[in-house]
C-alpha positions in Angstrom: -5.6 -8.9 -10.8 -5.0 -5.6 -9.0 -5.3 -2.1 -10.3 -1.8 -0.6 -10.8 -2.4 2.8 -9.1 -0.5 4.7 -6.5 -1.0 8.0 -4.8 1.9 10.5 -5.0 2.7 9.8 -1.3 2.6 6.1 -1.9 5.0 6.3 -4.8 7.3 8.4 -2.7 7.2 5.9 0.2 8.0 3.1 -2.2 10.9 5.0 -3.8 12.3 5.8 -0.3 12.0 2.1 0.7 13.8 1.1 -2.5 16.6 3.6 -1.9 17.0 2.4 1.7 17.1 -1.3 0.7 19.6 -0.6 -2.1 21.9 1.9 -0.5 21.8 0.8 3.2 20.4 -2.7 3.8 21.9 -4.5 0.8 25.5 -3.3 1.2 25.4 -4.0 5.0 24.1 -7.5 4.5 26.6 -8.2 1.7 29.4 -7.2 4.1 28.1 -9.6 6.7 27.9 -12.4 4.1 31.5 -11.7 3.0 32.7 -11.7 6.6 30.8 -14.9 7.5 32.1 -16.6 4.4 35.7 -15.8 5.4 35.3 -17.7 8.6 35.4 -21.1 6.8 32.8 -23.8 6.8 29.6 -22.3 5.4 27.4 -25.3 5.9 27.3 -24.8 9.7 27.8 -21.0 9.8 24.5 -19.5 11.1 25.6 -15.9 10.3 26.3 -16.9 6.7 23.1 -18.8 6.3 20.9 -16.1 7.8 22.5 -13.2 5.9 22.4 -15.1 2.6 18.7 -15.6 3.2 18.3 -11.9 4.1 20.1 -10.9 0.9 17.7 -13.0 -1.2 14.8 -11.3 0.6 16.2 -7.8 -0.1 16.8 -8.6 -3.7 13.3 -10.0 -4.1 11.7 -6.9 -2.5 13.9 -4.6 -4.7 12.7 -6.4 -7.8 9.1 -6.2 -6.7 9.3 -2.4 -5.9 11.0 -1.6 -9.2 8.5 -3.6 -11.2 5.6 -2.0 -9.2 6.9 1.5 -9.8 7.5 0.8 -13.5 4.1 -0.6 -14.1 1.9 1.7 -12.0 0.2 4.9 -12.7 0.7 7.7 -10.2 -2.6 9.5 -9.7 -2.5 13.1 -8.6 -5.3 15.1 -7.1 -7.6 16.9 -9.5 -10.1 19.7 -8.6 -12.7 17.7 -10.6 -12.7 15.0 -7.9 -14.1 17.3 -5.2 -17.4 16.2 -3.8 -17.2 12.6 -5.1 -15.3 9.5 -4.0 -12.4 8.7 -6.3 -8.9 7.2 -5.8 -7.0 8.9 -3.0 -10.1 10.1 -1.1 -10.3 9.9 2.6 -13.9 8.7 3.3 -15.9 8.5 6.5 -18.9 6.1 6.3 -21.5 4.7 8.7 -23.4 1.5 8.3 -27.0 0.7 9.2 -25.9 -0.5 12.7 -24.2 2.9 13.6 -20.7 1.6 13.1 -18.4 4.3 11.6 -15.2 3.7 9.6 -12.8 6.2 8.1 -10.1 5.3 5.6 -8.3 6.4 2.5 -8.7 4.6 -0.8 -5.3 3.8 -2.1 -3.4 1.3 -4.3 -2.6 -2.2 -3.2 1.1 -1.5 -2.4 0.0 1.3 0.0 -2.3 -0.6 2.4 0.4 -2.5 4.3 1.2 -1.2 7.7 -1.7 1.3 7.6 -5.0 0.8 9.5 -6.7 3.7 7.8 -6.3 2.5 4.2 -8.2 0.2 1.9 -7.3 -1.0 -1.6 -9.0 0.5 -4.6 -9.8 -3.2 -5.5 -11.7 -3.9 -2.2 -15.5 -4.4 -2.3 -15.9 -1.3 -0.1 -13.9 1.0 -2.4 -15.6 -0.3 -5.5 -19.0 0.3 -4.0 -18.1 3.9 -3.0 -16.5 5.1 -6.2 -18.3 8.0 -7.8 -20.7 8.5 -4.9 -21.1 11.8 -2.9 -21.8 12.7 0.7 -25.3 11.5 1.8 -25.4 8.6 -0.7 -26.1 5.2 0.6 -24.4 2.2 -1.1 -24.6 -1.5 -0.6 -21.3 -3.3 -0.1 -21.4 -7.0 -1.0 -18.9 -9.2 0.8 -18.6 -12.9 1.5 -20.2 -12.3 4.9 -23.2 -10.6 3.3 -24.4 -7.2 2.2 -24.4 -4.1 4.3 -25.5 -0.6 3.5 -23.1 2.3 4.2 -23.8 6.0 4.1 -21.1 8.4 3.1 -20.6 11.0 5.8 -17.6 12.9 4.5 -15.1 13.0 1.6 -11.7 14.7 2.0 -8.8 15.1 -0.3 -6.5 17.1 2.0 -4.2 14.1 2.5 -3.7 13.9 -1.3 -3.4 17.6 -2.0 -0.4 18.0 0.4 
């Protein structure tokens, strides 16, 4: 089960994707299906088969985004978050081996296509929540436990 949270920017990106799928991709694909169907035999028509499949994919994604936006809570930045790790924070951490990582803690639907984002439901995010700069926390993963020190916490991405 995933936590239904989104940052303001994440919700905006999902709405933009939904709008593009509904107003651009779907009508264009529908026109292609209609054109391909007018050519006759649909069983051997690759354009028809491909675009029908693409139309189903678009409809599935539209339903998913609508349901996600309907069921999620959009979390806005609050001054009370300053100094602690909460949803939306950009965090820089270093482990006991000197390896550094920097990422933003976001909702599940926001992590795709981003290298610098982790889900609020990940073991790392759960271990860091409510911690402050200088705190060391143990992150338990299937590969084992590793200690991470929080080097910085930043909310400028969320504020803008």
